[in-house]
N, C-alpha and C positions, 0 to 999 in steps of 0.2 A: 961577487957572492950571489947577488940577485939573479944574475944570468944563470949561474949553476943551479940555483933553486928552481928557476923557471924550466930549465932543460930537464931537471929531474922530474918535475911535475908533468911535463909533456910525455916523458918516458912512461911514468905510472899510468897516465891517461890512456896511452896506446896499449899498455899491457892489459888494462881492464876493458878497453873498448874492443880489442881484437876478438876475444872469445865471444863477446856479446854479438859482434858482427857475424862471426862464424855460425853461432846458434841461429841467428836470424836467417842467414843464407840457407842453412839446413832446413829450417822450418818452411821457408818459401819453396825450396825444392820438393819437400814432402807434400806441400799443398798442390803443387803443379802435378806431381806424380799421381796424387789422389784424383785430381780432376781428369787426367788422362785415363786412369783406370775406370773412373765412373762413366766417362764417355764411351769407352770400349764396351762396358757392360750394357749401357743404354742401346748402343748400336746392335749388339748381339741380341738383346731383348726384342728390338724392332724387327730384326731379320727373322727371329723365331716366330713372332706374331705374323709376319708376312707369309712364312711357310705354312703355318696353321690355317691362315685365311685362304691361301691357295688350295690347300688340301680340302678344306670345307667346300669351296666353290667347285672343285673338281668332282667331289662326291655328289654334290647337288646336281651338277650337269649329268653325271652318270645315272643318277636316280631318275631325273627328268626324261632322259633318253630311254631308259627301260620302261618308264610309264607310257611314253608315247608309242614305243614299239608294241607293248602289250595291248594298248587300246587299238592299235592298227591290226594286230593279230586277231582280236576279238571281232572286229568289223569284217575282216576277211573270212573268218570262220563262219560268221552268220550268212555271208554271201556265198559260201561254198567254194571260195577261191583258195588256191594253195598258199601256204605261209612262206614268207621269205626265210632264208636260212637263219639269219640272226634272231628272228622272232621265234622260230622253231626251237633254237637253243635256249632262249629265255623261258619258253613254255616248259621245256624239259627240266630246266634248272628250278623253276618254281614248283613243279610237280615233285621233284626230288626233295626239295626243302620241306614241303608239306608232309611228305612221307616220313622224313627224319623227325619232324616235330611230333607227328602222330606216334611214331615209334617210342620217342622219349617219354611222351605222356603216358603211353601204355605201360612202360617200364616203371614209371613213378607210381601209377595206380597199383600195379602188382606189388611193389615194395611196401606201399601203405597197407595193403591187405595182408601181406606176409608178416609185417611188423605187428599187426593187430593179433593175428593168430599166435605169434611167438610170445607176445606180452601176456596172453591169456593162458599160456602153457599148452596150447594145442599144437604140439610139435609135429605130428604127422601132416596136418594141413599146412603149417608154415613151411615144412620141408617141400611139399609139392609146389607151393607158390614160388619159393626161392629158386627151386630147380628150373621153373619156367623162366625166371628172370635171367638165369645163366644161359639158357637156351636162346634167349633173345640177344645174346652177345654182351650183356652188361658184365662188368668185372669190378666187383666191390669187395674189399676185405671183410666188411661187416657181414655181407651175405655169406661168404665162405665160413666165417666164424660161427654164424648162427646155424648154418647147415651142419657144421661139425657138432654143435651141441645137440641138434635134432637126431643125428646119427648115434651119438653117445646114449641118448635116451632110448633109442631103439636097439642098443647094444651091437651096433654095426661098426665095430671099432676100426676096421681097415678103411672104410669110407670116411669115417670121422678123421682119421689121420691124414688122408688125402686132402680133405677140405681145409683142415687147420694148417697143413704145410703150405697150401696155396695162399692162405691169409698171411702167414709169416713171410713168404716170399715177396708179397706186395708191400708189406709194412717194414721190412728189414732195414731199408735205407732211411726212410723218413718217419717211421712210426714212433710213437712215444712209449715210454716204459709202462704207462698205464694200459696201452693197447697190447704191447708185446709180452709183458710179464705174465699175464694170465694165459696167453696162448702157449708160451713155453711150458708153463706149469701143467696145463691140460695135456699137451703133447707128451710130456714126460710121464704122466699117469697112463696115457694110452699105450706108449711104448712098453711100459712095465706090464700092463695087462697082456700085451702080445709077446711077453718074454724077450723083448729087445732091450736088455738091460744096459748095454753100453750106449745105445742111442738115448735111452732115458737119462742116464747120468749126464751125457753131453748137453742135453736139452735143459735139465735142471740147472746145470752150471751156467748156461747162457742166461737163464732167468735171474740168478743171484748176481751175475756179473753186471747185467743191465740195471738191476735194482737191488743193492745190498740189503734193503729192508723188506724184501719179499719173504715174509715169514713162512707162508705155506710151502714155497719151493724148498726152503731149508728142511721143513718137517718131512716132506715127501722124499727128499734126497736122503735124509737120515734113515727113513724106512728102507729105501733102496739099498743103502750100504749095509744095513743091519740084516735084512731078510734075504737079500739076493746076491750081493757082491761080497759078503762076508768081510767087510772092511769096518772093524769095530772102532778104530780111531776116527775114521771119516764120519761114522754115525754119531759118535760122542761130540765131535766138533759141530755137526749140524744141529743136533738136539740142544746143545748149549746155546748156540746162536739163536735158535727158535725161542728158547726161554728168555734170553736176553731181550728179544724183540717183543716179549709179552704176548705171544700168540695165544689164540683161544684154547688150544689143546696143550697148554703148558703142563698141566697135571699129568697128562698122558706121556708127554715128552720126559718129564722127571721120572716117571715109573720105568720107562724104557731105559733111561740112563742108569738107573739103579740096577736093573736086570743085567745090562751089559757089563757093568763094573763087578758084578758078583760072579761072572763066569770064570 
């Protein structure tokens, strides 16, 4: 009887001890794997540091070599002796670099001046300065946008369209709705002025597709449908959306809605 009890106790002990042993083994294996993984990360980190150090040293050596060659070139120039080929290349590179820096600074100064004229409402002067910026090879959507506004003020709508189309082309992929929305709206208005009604419709639709809360685009599209494309249902939908968005000309939109429904 005691022997049976003893055997039973041993069996129970084994049943309880086995899972505990398994858990311990798993925990030990996990610790080992963690150590291995940590070691790999440390080794990778060390290699990365070595590469960075090597690059820094290489860059320093290159800079020192350039400095020595430039000093040599200056001495030879003073002595009236011909420059070695490598020194000549470095001199040309330095000259080109200074030329590019001067060009960039010149463009920056012109942009500052153009922005000053533009902010004061002196559009003819701003237009002249911004045109010079483009002639220097700069390509900036803001410059194209502001040139478009300058041309609108001068009632030169064809040129304004060209500038705004350039701005849209530059911003189309990475521009924000705050940048593109007003551009589309202004282009739509310009197309309407030039009696390009289908282009205007397409452009206004781009504006509201990009920003469904662009109230002004809805209002202008409503006018386009009502006055030029003879699409009363389209006009009603646009004016209703404009009122829903609480646009500043909501009273005018309501009046037009009433007129359309009375026809």
